[in-house]
C-alpha positions in Angstrom: -19.4 39.0 16.2 -23.2 38.5 15.5 -24.6 35.0 15.2 -27.9 34.3 13.5 -29.3 31.5 15.8 -33.0 32.0 15.9 -33.6 29.5 13.2 -33.2 25.7 13.5 -32.4 23.2 10.7 -35.8 21.7 11.1 -37.6 24.8 9.8 -35.1 25.7 7.0 -35.1 24.2 3.6 -31.7 22.5 3.1 -29.7 23.0 -0.1 -28.5 19.9 -2.0 -25.0 19.5 -3.4 -24.2 16.7 -5.8 -20.9 14.9 -5.8 -18.7 14.1 -8.8 -18.9 10.4 -8.3 -19.9 7.6 -5.9 -16.8 8.4 -3.8 -18.3 11.6 -2.5 -15.7 13.7 -4.2 -16.4 17.4 -4.6 -14.1 19.9 -6.2 -14.3 23.7 -6.1 -15.1 23.7 -9.8 -17.9 21.2 -9.4 -19.3 23.2 -6.5 -19.2 26.4 -8.5 -21.2 24.8 -11.3 -24.1 24.1 -8.9 -24.6 27.7 -7.5 -26.2 30.7 -9.0 -24.3 33.2 -11.1 -25.3 36.0 -8.6 -23.5 34.2 -5.8 -20.3 33.9 -7.9 -20.5 37.6 -8.7 -21.2 38.5 -5.1 -18.7 36.3 -3.4 -18.3 38.1 0.0 -18.1 35.0 2.3 -14.6 33.8 1.8 -12.4 32.8 3.4 -14.8 31.4 5.9 -13.7 30.2 9.3 -15.5 27.1 10.6 -15.7 26.0 14.3 -16.8 22.5 15.3 -19.9 22.4 17.6 -21.2 18.8 17.6 -21.9 15.7 15.6 -25.3 14.1 16.4 -27.6 11.9 14.4 -25.3 11.8 11.4 -25.4 15.7 11.3 -22.3 17.8 11.7 -22.9 21.2 13.2 -20.4 24.1 12.7 -20.3 27.8 13.3 -19.6 29.5 10.0 -17.9 32.9 10.4 -16.7 35.7 8.1 -16.6 39.5 8.3 -17.7 39.6 12.0 -20.9 37.6 11.2 -21.6 34.0 12.0 -24.2 31.5 11.0 -25.0 27.9 12.1 -24.1 25.4 9.4 -25.4 21.8 9.4 -23.9 19.2 7.0 -25.3 15.7 6.4 -25.0 13.0 3.8 -28.4 11.7 2.7 -29.1 9.4 -0.2 -25.6 9.9 -1.6 -25.8 13.7 -1.6 -24.6 16.5 0.7 -27.3 18.4 2.4 -26.3 21.8 3.8 -28.5 23.9 6.1 -27.6 27.5 6.9 -29.2 29.5 9.7 -29.4 32.6 7.4 -32.8 31.2 6.5 -32.7 32.0 2.8 -35.9 30.0 2.5 -35.0 28.0 -0.7 -33.0 25.1 -1.8 -30.5 27.5 -3.6 -27.0 27.4 -2.2 -26.4 30.6 -0.3 -23.0 32.4 -0.3 -22.4 31.3 3.3 -22.6 27.6 2.4 -20.6 28.2 -0.7 -17.8 30.0 1.2 -17.8 27.3 4.0 -17.6 24.4 1.5 -14.7 26.2 -0.4 -12.8 26.4 2.9 -13.4 22.7 3.6 -12.3 21.7 0.1 -9.2 23.9 0.3 -8.1 22.9 3.8 -9.2 19.2 4.0 -9.4 18.1 0.4 -12.0 17.1 -2.2 -12.6 13.7 -0.6 -13.4 15.0 2.9 -17.1 14.5 2.5 -16.9 10.8 2.2 -15.9 10.9 5.9 -19.5 12.1 6.6 -21.3 9.2 4.9 -23.3 7.0 7.3 -20.5 4.4 7.6 -17.7 6.9 7.1 -14.8 8.0 9.3 -16.6 10.7 11.3 -19.6 8.5 12.5 -17.1 5.8 13.4 -14.8 8.2 15.2 -17.7 9.2 17.5 -18.8 5.6 18.0 -15.2 4.3 18.6 -13.4 7.2 20.3 -10.4 5.2 21.3 -9.3 4.4 17.8 -9.5 7.7 16.1 -7.8 11.1 16.4 -10.0 14.2 16.2 -8.5 17.5 15.1 -10.4 20.8 15.2 -9.1 23.4 12.6 -10.3 26.4 10.7 -12.2 24.1 8.4 -14.2 22.6 11.3 -13.3 19.0 12.3 -11.1 16.3 10.8 -10.7 12.8 12.0 -8.0 10.1 11.2 -7.6 6.5 12.1 -4.8 5.7 14.5 -1.8 4.2 12.7 -1.9 0.9 14.7 -5.1 -0.1 12.9 -3.3 -0.2 9.5 -5.7 -0.1 6.6 -9.4 0.2 7.6 -12.1 -1.4 5.5 -14.5 1.1 4.1 -12.2 4.0 4.9 -8.9 3.2 3.1 -8.7 3.6 -0.6 -6.0 1.0 -0.7 -8.7 -1.5 0.1 -11.6 0.0 -1.6 -10.1 -0.1 -5.1 -8.8 -3.7 -4.9 -10.5 -6.4 -7.0 -9.4 -9.5 -5.2 -11.0 -11.7 -7.9 -8.4 -10.6 -10.3 -5.5 -11.5 -8.0 -6.9 -14.8 -7.0 -7.1 -16.1 -10.6 -3.4 -15.4 -11.2 -1.4 -18.5 -12.2 -0.5 -20.9 -9.4 2.8 -22.8 -9.9 4.7 -25.2 -7.7 8.4 -24.6 -7.7 10.7 -27.3 -9.0 12.6 -29.3 -6.4 15.9 -27.6 -5.4 19.1 -29.4 -6.5 21.2 -30.2 -3.5 24.9 -30.0 -4.4 27.9 -29.2 -2.3 28.7 -25.5 -2.6 31.9 -24.9 -4.6 32.2 -21.4 -5.9 35.8 -20.4 -5.8 39.3 -21.8 -6.0 40.9 -22.1 -2.6 44.2 -20.8 -3.8 42.8 -17.5 -5.0 42.0 -14.4 -3.0 39.3 -13.4 -5.5 35.9 -14.9 -6.3 32.7 -14.2 -8.2 29.7 -13.2 -6.1 26.1 -12.6 -7.0 24.1 -9.5 -6.2 20.3 -10.0 -5.9 19.2 -6.5 -7.0 16.5 -5.0 -4.7 14.9 -2.2 -6.7 14.0 1.1 -5.0 10.2 1.2 -4.4 9.8 -1.8 -6.8 10.5 0.4 -9.8 11.5 -2.8 -11.7 11.5 -6.5 -11.0 14.4 -8.0 -9.0 17.2 -9.7 -10.9 20.8 -11.0 -10.3 24.1 -9.5 -11.3 27.4 -11.5 -11.2 30.2 -9.4 -9.7 33.8 -10.3 -9.0 35.6 -9.1 -5.9 38.4 -9.5 -3.4 37.8 -12.0 -0.6 38.3 -11.2 3.1 41.2 -13.1 4.8 39.0 -16.0 6.0 37.5 -16.4 2.5 34.0 -16.4 3.9 32.9 -13.2 2.2 33.8 -10.5 -0.3 35.6 -7.5 1.1 35.6 -5.3 -2.0 33.4 -5.7 -5.2 34.8 -4.7 -8.6 32.6 -3.0 -11.1 29.0 -4.2 -11.7 28.9 -7.1 -14.2 32.6 -7.8 -13.7 31.7 -11.4 -12.9 30.9 -12.0 -16.5 34.0 -10.4 -18.0 36.7 -12.5 -19.7 39.4 -11.2 -17.5 37.8 -13.0 -14.6 37.0 -16.2 -16.4 39.8 -17.9 -14.3 37.6 -17.4 -11.2 34.6 -19.3 -12.6 33.7 -22.4 -10.6 31.3 -25.2 -11.1 28.0 -24.1 -12.5 28.9 -20.4 -12.6 29.1 -20.1 -16.3 25.5 -21.5 -16.6 24.4 -19.2 -13.7 25.9 -16.1 -15.4 24.0 -16.9 -18.6 20.8 -17.3 -16.6 21.4 -14.0 -14.8 21.6 -12.1 -18.1 18.5 -13.8 -19.5 16.6 -12.8 -16.4 17.8 -9.2 -16.7 16.6 -9.0 -20.3 13.2 -10.2 -19.2 12.9 -7.7 -16.3 14.5 -4.7 -18.0 11.2 -3.0 -19.0 8.8 -4.4 -16.5 7.6 -2.5 -13.4 8.0 -4.3 -10.1 4.4 -3.5 -9.3 1.9 -6.3 -9.8 -0.7 -3.8 -8.5 -1.4 -0.6 -10.4 -3.2 1.9 -8.2 -3.8 -1.1 -6.0 -5.5 -3.1 -8.8 -3.9 -6.0 -10.6 -2.0 -5.1 -13.7 -2.5 -7.1 -16.8 -0.2 -10.1 -16.4 1.8 -10.4 -19.6 3.6 -13.5 -20.9 6.8 -11.8 -20.0 5.9 -11.6 -16.3 5.2 -15.3 -16.4 8.5 -15.9 -18.0 10.3 -13.8 -15.3 8.7 -15.8 -12.5 9.6 -19.1 -14.2 13.1 -17.9 -14.8 13.4 -17.1 -11.1 12.4 -20.6 -10.1 15.2 -22.0 -12.4 17.8 -19.6 -11.3 17.2 -19.9 -7.6 18.5 -23.5 -7.5 21.8 -22.4 -9.1 22.0 -19.4 -6.8 21.4 -21.6 -3.7 24.8 -23.3 -4.4 26.8 -20.1 -4.3 28.8 -19.1 -1.2 28.8 -15.4 -1.9 25.3 -14.1 -2.5 24.4 -10.5 -1.5 21.3 -8.3 -1.6 21.9 -4.9 -3.2 19.6 -1.9 -3.0 19.5 -0.2 -6.4 18.0 3.2 -7.2 18.5 3.2 -11.0 19.7 0.6 -13.5 22.0 3.2 -15.0 24.3 2.7 -11.9 25.1 -0.8 -13.3 26.9 0.7 -16.4 29.3 3.0 -14.6 29.6 2.3 -10.9 30.8 -0.4 -8.6 28.6 -1.6 -5.7 28.5 0.6 -2.7 29.6 -1.4 0.3 26.9 0.1 2.5 24.1 -1.2 0.3 25.3 -4.9 0.3 24.3 -7.6 2.7 25.4 -11.2 2.5 22.3 -13.3 2.5 21.2 -16.9 2.4 18.9 -18.2 -0.2 16.4 -20.6 1.4 15.6 -24.0 -0.1 12.1 -24.0 1.4 9.1 -22.6 -0.4 6.9 -20.6 1.9 3.1 -21.0 2.2 0.7 -18.1 2.8 -2.1 -18.2 5.4 -4.3 -15.6 6.9 -5.2 -14.9 10.5 -8.5 -13.1 11.5 -8.4 -11.8 15.1 -11.4 -10.6 17.0 -10.3 -7.5 18.9 -13.6 -6.5 20.4 -14.8 -3.4 18.5 -13.2 -4.7 15.3 -11.5 -7.6 13.5 -8.0 -7.5 12.1 -6.8 -9.6 9.2 -3.1 -10.3 8.9 -1.0 -12.6 6.6 1.2 -15.4 8.0 4.2 -16.8 6.0 4.7 -20.5 6.9 7.9 -22.4 6.4 7.6 -26.1 7.2 4.3 -25.3 8.8 5.6 -22.7 11.2 5.0 -18.9 10.8 8.0 -16.7 10.2 8.3 -13.9 12.8 9.2 -10.4 11.7 9.2 -11.2 8.0 9.4 -8.6 5.2 7.5 -8.7 2.0 8.5 -5.5 0.3 10.4 -7.1 -2.7 8.3 -8.5 -5.5 8.3 -12.4 -5.6 10.1 -12.6 -2.2 9.7 -12.6 1.5 12.6 -12.4 3.9 13.4 -13.0 7.5 16.6 -11.3 8.6 19.3 -12.4 6.1 17.4 -15.3 4.7 15.3 -14.8 1.6 12.5 -17.0 0.3 11.1 -17.1 -3.2 7.3 -17.3 -3.2 5.6 -20.3 -4.9 3.4 -18.5 -7.4 2.4 -15.3 -9.1 -0.8 -15.3 -7.1 1.1 -15.4 -3.8 3.4 -12.6 -5.0 0.4 -10.4 -5.8 -1.4 -11.1 -2.5 1.8 -10.5 -0.5 2.4 -7.2 -2.4 -1.3 -6.1 -1.7 -0.9 -6.8 2.0 2.4 -5.0 2.1 1.0 -1.9 0.4 -2.0 -2.0 2.8 0.3 -1.7 5.8 0.3 -5.4 6.7 -2.9 -5.3 8.8 -6.5 -5.0 7.5 -8.9 -3.7 10.2 -12.7 -3.9 9.9 -15.1 -2.4 12.4 -18.0 -4.8 13.2 -20.5 -2.4 11.6 -18.8 -3.3 8.3 -18.0 -7.0 8.9 -20.8 -8.5 6.8 -19.6 -6.5 3.8 -16.0 -7.3 4.5 -16.8 -11.1 4.5 -18.5 -10.7 1.1 -15.8 -8.5 -0.5 -12.6 -9.8 1.0 -12.8 -12.7 3.5 -14.8 -15.2 1.4 -12.7 -14.7 -1.7 -9.5 -15.2 0.3 -11.0 -18.4 1.9 -11.4 -19.9 -1.6 -7.6 -20.0 -2.0 -6.0 -19.7 1.5 -6.5 -21.0 4.9 -7.9 -18.5 7.5 -7.2 -19.1 11.1 -9.6 -17.5 13.7 -8.2 -16.0 16.9 -10.3 -14.4 19.7 -8.4 -11.9 21.8 -11.5 -10.1 23.0 -12.1 -10.7 26.7 -15.8 -10.5 27.5 
């Protein structure tokens, strides 16, 4: 294989490739529009095979091979555009067929957004500056890098963070839950071996908002749990009216009112990781939850139930493997953030405090709620619900390398500090 190596990038005129937008996205179609018709007609450099050589001074060097010939290829982002230099030495700023074939291979193998990794503060420069936190993979399209999973979402590199407008989340309504009514639980008649239980519906991937379904069932021998549930919604049927205990008729009515409110609303408060328009109905749903939770707290038989489709409620009975007996907490949790100095980077995480103490191993994957084991807590506000969902979708940890910290403070940390306490922790040993 012959390689043209007598020319260096310093004495070759680079060609300039424009991106589709500020996100450094380049499609094959956009690339094709920028080259000469002659190259399209004489496309004899595809598929190209690229081999990684080096990355120095923000410049990626590759060996670009096809048809037993090879050329040096240098790629660099300057002033928001891609500069490509080929050792074929065509002597002009026109894109040669070698560059065209190489970029097509990169787009096909590594995606249209690959080139944002080459920007001055992108993933590739960071990967060479912080080798312990990135994985490098050489392939037929050259070199790809990826952040190690333990870093979660990385500021400046992860679209889940880049597209978030925190200001929209932080102006969401803040409400304080009404005090819980403390009554002695009395939910079934001791002489009966049946009772009405309540299923807190946990939707698959938050396809809809959570709601509650009353469901009759047969008690276990100790009468501390339901052994077998009857059909969904059986708890509201006349044939089981004799099972109704104190407050359950009122609770059943509240359950159906809540279901009507949630029926056509997505469980996502974030749409493409941005805040959806909060409608009056969403506010009604959240207010309804704060009213229903006091009644639900008094029940002895409350279960969570994982539901794929609402159609299941019309024809099926609850699957035992998807039910878990839970406890509805009386306390309202408080959110706090923790910023940890880890040496090369900072990490931001969210604490959920109950009575001033952080919950360990909590989950926040159900809209409006956080849970710890079998105990579930309703958040205090729509703002808290949106912030908790954003953190959950971002992997629970936000990492920022110190090169980007000043921008992180401006875009994320300062807005958060306006509404939430931020605790500083230093784990970096000097």
